[in-house]
N, C-alpha and C positions, 0 to 999 in steps of 0.2 A: 410686557404686562399680563398675567395672567387674569381672566376671567371665570366666575365662579357658574358650574355646569348649574346651579340652582337659579342665578339670575337669567341666563339663557331660558331654562327650562319653565319659569313662570310666566303669566303675564297678567295684565290687569285692564278688566273695562267697566263701563256703566250698565246695569242692570238690573234685574230682580232675580230672587228664589225664594221655591214658595216650597211650606212645610211645619213641621210640629216645632212650636217653640217649646224648647227643653234647657234645664240648666241653668240659671238665671243666677248670674255672680255680680257682686262689685267688688270683689279682691283683685287687685292691680287695674284698675279700670272696670268700668262697665260693660259686662258682656254677657251674651245669653247663646243658646244652641241651637240650630234648627235641624234635624232631621230631614232631609229631603226624601220624600217616597220612591223617585224611582229608585237610586241608586242604594237607599237605605245608609246614605253617608250622613255625617255630622258637617253644619257648617258653622265656621266660630263667626257671630257677628259684634264688633264694637259699637256700640250706641255711646252718643252724649248722655251726659245725666237726667237733662232735662226729659228721655223719652226713658227712663227706666220704669213710670206708674207705668207708662204704656203696654211695658212690655211684661211687668210682672200682672197685668189685665188679660192679659193674651198669652199665659202658663199652659203649656199643655193643650192650647188650642191652633190650628193650620189657619199659619197667617204668611204674607207675603212681603219680604223686606226688599226697599231699594237703597240702591248706593252703588259706590265699587267695588267690585267683585274681585278676588285674586282666585288666580287659576293655576293648577300644577300642568303638568307639559301635555296631558291626555285630555285637558278642555274641561276638567270637574271642578266645580266651586270647593276654594279652602275656604275661604273667608270672605267678610263682605263688612265695609265702613258704612256700616244705616245711614240712611239720609230720611226716610220715612216706613212706618211698619204700618201694616195695615189687618185688621182681622176678618177672616172670611167668617160668613154667617155659620150660627150651629146648624146639625145636619138636620135638627129636628124642625127649624126654622126654614128649610126648603120645600118648596111642595113635591109631593113624590107625582110616579105618572098618572094615578088615579084622579088628582087634584087639577092636574094639568089639565087633562083630558078633560072635568070639566066643566074648566074655563073656556073649551070652543063648543059644549053641547054636545049632544048627542050625535053630530053628522061630520063628526070629527076625523081624518082620515079617509072619508070618500070623496072622490074624486069626481 
């Protein structure tokens, strides 16, 4: 019996992937892509129809998806069967250093 190299070289595991949600499609199933920031690789995300509205609301935003990830032989994610999708806050809603320093008062950083 001959075993395909593809079967041996790919693996699956539960985990999460972060990146910018891009290219939402309902053609041949519900999918979107995430462009992850480290390697700037596209990861195909398969979702149930019930999550499509949430995905559309996060289009162009930084997200984290959790589920079963398929990895290539180098250990890089190729695709994920999404179980949960979380959108990160928009950058304008995250306090900058000056605002954070103000929380701690004028004595911040003094020992």
